[in-house]
N, C-alpha and C positions, 0 to 999 in steps of 0.2 A: 328370310330377309325382311319380312314385314315388321319385325320387332325392332324398334329404334334402340340403338346402343348409345347411351349418353356418356360423355367424358365429363366428370364432375370437376376434377382438379388433377394436377400433376406436379411433380418436382423431380429434380435430379441433383446429384452432387456436382461440384466442380470436376471437370475432367483433368486428371493429373498425369502429366507425361512421365513415362518410364525413363529412368536415367541410369540404365545399366546396373541397377541394383533393385532388390525388393523395395517396393514403396511402403509408406507408413500404414496402409490399410489393406486388409484382405477383402475379397469380394463380398463376404457377408457383412463386414464392417461398413462398407460403402452402402450396401443395400439397406442395412439396418438404420443407419443414421438418416439417410434420405427418407426412408419409409416412416420413421418415427416423427420427423418434422412434418411430413405430409399428413399423417393421421391426427396429429395434435390439433390441426386447424379444421378438422371436419366436424360435422354435426351429429356424428354417430360414434359409438364406442368401437374400438378395434375388434372387440369380441363379436360385434354384429356383422362383420364381414362373412360372406359365405365361403370364400376361399382366397388364398394368396397364391399367385402363379409367378414364378421368377424364371426368366431366361438366362442361362449362363453357359458359356462355351468351355470354360476352364475352371470349374470349382476345385477347391483344394481337396486332397484325398480324404480328409476327415469331415468334409461337408458335402458329400456326394449329392444328397437331396437337399441342396442349399436352400430351396424354397421353404421347406419345413423349418430348417434351422432359423432362417431370418424371420419367419412368421412368429416363432416362439420368442425370439430376441426382441421383436418389436412390441411384444405384449398383447398379441392377438388372442392368447389363451390356448389351452390344449384342444379345444373343440373345433377350432378353425383349421381346416385342412390346408396344408402348404405343400406345393409340389413344384417340380423343376422341368423345364423344357429346353431343348437344344436344337437349333436349326442354324448352326454356325453364325454368320454375321447377322442373321435375322432372328436370333433367339428372343430378343425383347419384343419384336413384332409378333412372333409366334405366341408368346405369352398373352398378348392382347387378343390374338385371334382365337386362342383356346378359351379365353374368358368370354368372348363374343358367342362362341358356340354353346357354351354352358348357359349363358343368359337366354339366348334364343331357344335353347332346348328346355327351358323352364327349371333347370337345376340350380341356378344361382340368380340372385338379383343385384348383389353388391360385391364387386371383386376388386382387389388390389392386384394389378398386373404390371410387369415391367421386366427389367433385365439389369445385369451387372457383371462386371469382370474386373479382376485385378491382374492384368497381363504382365505387369512387372514381376509378379510372383509365379509366372509360368516356370515349371520345374526344369532343372538340368537332370538328364537321364543317364544312367549307366548304359554302356554298349552291351550287346548280347554276349560278347566275349567276357566282359567283366561279370555279368550275371552268372554265366557258366562257371567262371572261376570261383565265385562265392559258393555256388552249388557243390562243386567238387570239394572245396575246403570244408564245407559243412558236413559232407557225407564221409569224409576221411575219418577213420577211427585210429586213435593212437597217435603218439607224438611223431613217430617216423613218417607215416603216411600223410599227416597234416603238414609236416615240414616239406615233404616232396610236392604236395599240392600247392603249397604257398610259393615255392620256388618256380613254379610254372607261370607265374604272373608276368606278363609282358607290359610294363607300365606305359610305354609309349602307345601301344595299341589299345589297352584296356581302360586307361584312366582319362583319356580325352572325352569330355562329356558331350552328350548330344543335347543341343539346345531345343527344349521342348516346343517353344513357340515356332521355330523354323520348321520343325517336323509337322506341326499343326497347320502351318500355312502352305504346306505342299500338298497338291492334289494327288491322291494315291492312284487315280485312274489314268491321268495323263503325265504324272511325274513332274509337274510344273509348280513353281512357287507362284503365289497369287500375282506378284509383280511381273512375272513372265507372261501371265495371261493378259496383263495390261499392255505389255509390249506387242502381243498379237493384235490387239485392237488398234494400237497406234499404227501398226503396219497396214492393217486392213483398211483403215479410214484415212490414211495419209496424215496423221497428226504429228506435227513437228515438235521438237524439244522446246522451241520458243513458245508455242501455244500452250504446252503443258506448264511451263514455268510461269507464264502470264496468268493462267487460271489459278495456280497455286498461290501466287502473290495476291491475287484478288481475294481469295479465301481468307488470308490473313488480314488484309485491309478491311474486309467486311466484318470480321470478328472484332477487330480493334474498334471500329466505329460503333458496333453494337454494344461493346463494353462501355465505351465512353458515354453513350446515350442511355445506359441502364436498361437495355432491352432484355437482358438475362436476369434482371433483379428478381422478378417474381417466379422465375423458373429454378434458380439455383439456391440450395440451402447450404449453409456453411458446414464445414467438417472440423472436428477437433481430434487430434491424435492423442496418444497416451501421455505425451509430454506437455499437453496443453497448447500445442501449436495450432494456429487457426489457418484454414484454407478456405478462401472465399470466392476464388475465380479460377476459370480455366487457365492453366499455366503453360500450355504448349504454343500459344500464339506468339509471334515475334514481329517486332516492328521492322527488323532488318531483312525480312523475307521479301525482298524486292526481286523483280525479274533479273536484274543484273547480278545480284548475289546468288540467286538460285542457279543461274547459268554456270556458276563456278563449280558446282557439285558434280561428282563423277557418277555415271550410271551404276546402279547397284545390282540389278538382276541380270542384265546382259552387258557385261563390262566392255565388250568389244564393239558391239553394234547398237546397243540399246540407248534409250533416252529417258527411261523411268528411273528417277533418283529418290533418295530419301526425302528430298525437299518437295517433290511433286507427288508424294504418296501420303496416305494417312499415317498418323503417328501411333505408336504402340502406347497404350494409355490405360489408366485405371478410372473406373467410374460406374455409376448406377443411375437408373431413371425409372420412375414409377408413374402410373396413371390410375386413377380411381374410375372404374367403369360401373355403370348402373343401368338398370331397367327403368322404364317409366314408373313402375310401381314403387321402386326404391326412391326415385327422385321425389315422388309425391309423399311417401311415408315420412321421409326425413326432412323434407323441404329443402332439397339440395340445389345449389346453384349449378348451372350447366355452362361449361366452357365450349363445348361443341359436340359433334356427333360423328361416330364412325359409321359411314353409310354401307360400305362393302369392302371386301378384301379379295385378293387373288394371289395365287402362287403358280409359278411356271418353272419348267425345266428347259435347259439348253446345253450346248456343248460345254463341258467343263473347261476346255481350253479358251473359251471366250465368255467366261462366267460374268464378266463385268457388264454385259448387255442384259443381265437379268431384269433390271428395272423396265426395260423396253418390253420384254416378253410378258411380264406380269401386268404392267400398267395398261398395255394396249387392249387386251380383251376386257379389262375392267372398265375402261372408258367406253369401249364399244357397247358393252352391256347396258350402260346408262345413257347411251346416245350422246356422248360428249366428245369434243375434240380438245386438242391442247389449248386452244384459245379460250376455252370455257373455264380454265383454271386460273384462280387469282394468286395462288402461291404453290410452289413446287419445292419439295425437299427430296433431293437425291443424295444418298449417302456417298460421300467422296472417298471411296476406297483409294482411288488414284485419279489424278487429273485426266489422264488419257481415257479412263473408263467413263467418266461423266461426259466428256466431249464426244466420245464414241456413241453414247446413248443419244445425244442430241442430233448427231449426224445420221444415225440409223433411222430415226423418225422422219428425217427430211429426205431420205434416200428412197426413191420409188422402187428401185430394184430390191433393196433389202426388205422393204415393207411387203412387196409382192412375193418374194421367194421365201422369206423367213417368218413373216407374220400373217400371210394369207390375206393381204389387203389388196384392193384393186389399184390403189395409188399410195403415194407417200402420205403418212398421217399429218405431216406438216412441220413447220418450224416453231419450236418452242421459244417464247420470248425469254432470253437469258436474264433479263432484269427481274423476272419472277422466280428464278432458280436460286435456292440457297441465299436468300437476301441478306442473311446475317452470317454468312460464311458456313463452313462445313468441316468435315473430319480432317481435312488436310491441316487446318489450323487448330481445330478443337481436339482432335484425336478420335480414335475408333476403339473404345473398349467393346469388344465384339458382342458380348451379350447385351449391352445397353443401347447400342446405336439405333436399332429398329424402334425402340420405344422413344428415344430422344427425338428422332425426326418427326414422329407423330405428334408428340407434345409440342414441339417448336412450331410445326406447321399450324396447329390450332392457335397458338399464341400470336403468330403472324397475322392470321385472319382477324383475330380480336383487335390487334393493334391497328391494322390497316382498314378495317371495315370490309374485308373481302368476304365472299360467300363460300367458296369451294376451294379445296386444296388437295394435293396428291402427295403422299409420302411413299417413296420407293427405294429399294435397296438391292444390291447384288449380293450373292451368297456363294461362298466357296463350295465347289462341287457341281457347279453349273445350275444354279437356281436363282430365281428372282422373287421378290415379294413386293406387294403394293397395297396401299389402303387409300380409299376415297373418303375425304373428310368434309364436313360442313360446319359452318360457324353456328353458334347458338342462335 
């Protein structure tokens, strides 16, 4: 941990909301366009990178090692290794952490790391019954046996597709959709529907204000699709996402008793984000500017049925290791998987019983100033392209420090499967 890890620069695509059809860009398209724009403004050649690491939760079947595909498409050359990591919602943060480990281990000095996903292109899957029907049809020899196998197809049972993203968002250990785990947190911490909708509306309002003030201008690079259409801004934010309008939406995950809706949940989105990480030696060699520093990181495990509390379990030991409290942070980015999930994190830190029983602390960690949390909005308004979000919140937290003159920030994320990730950041 003695080796400083410098963040030289970073960029991301606009986050584009999925609209019930495949979006204009695949995951590698998004990562390639953002990465090219970022590398073009650097003082080194792309071939001088030691490695490219990309987090991706849902690569297309023909781009399984999407990190290598993107490295080649960006023009890094054949000799620069490119590889892929996957830690669900924190895949982009895992890419950064993997880069940090290699820099501190002396194997790399200059790394492009980040994440991307095109969730609008998540596949529709055949059922097991349909797959078995194809297998029997293929194995049948002769016209008669093939006709007999064909007639055994039950269209109603076999042709109903399985939505891949719904399957991916269901925890296999506890059998719950991620939104159902948010309902668990709402029940545990007494979070009302009104509070959830108010939080969600505030996320939209903050993103709109940030867009109006140009706070994302240095962070977002434009995209062009094959038809020449230009995409310059995050398009999931809505001016009409008020508490009153959000209150009209029906619960999605627990339709009878629940309060978690599509409106107070993160959006299914396409996007990519990158950061250039460097050792002190690389900063000196190329005369690189420095946006900030990643001081330390932490990963934690917890009950998958309450996975949304992952930021609390990861950030608490991280802060404790550095002798810091919540009041010592100038900016905090907590990925907004669900409004209930972020509110639950804030309440857990302020709850002495939770801190004592779950975090092994003698007292409550304290009350986090909500004015410092997601100051420019979060995933409820921006969207949550699973592979990209962990990198986005790190990049944006550093940009917030730069803009506000703050010294220290925390980026934290909950992770499907009952995990949490956190990074402690410092301004340049």
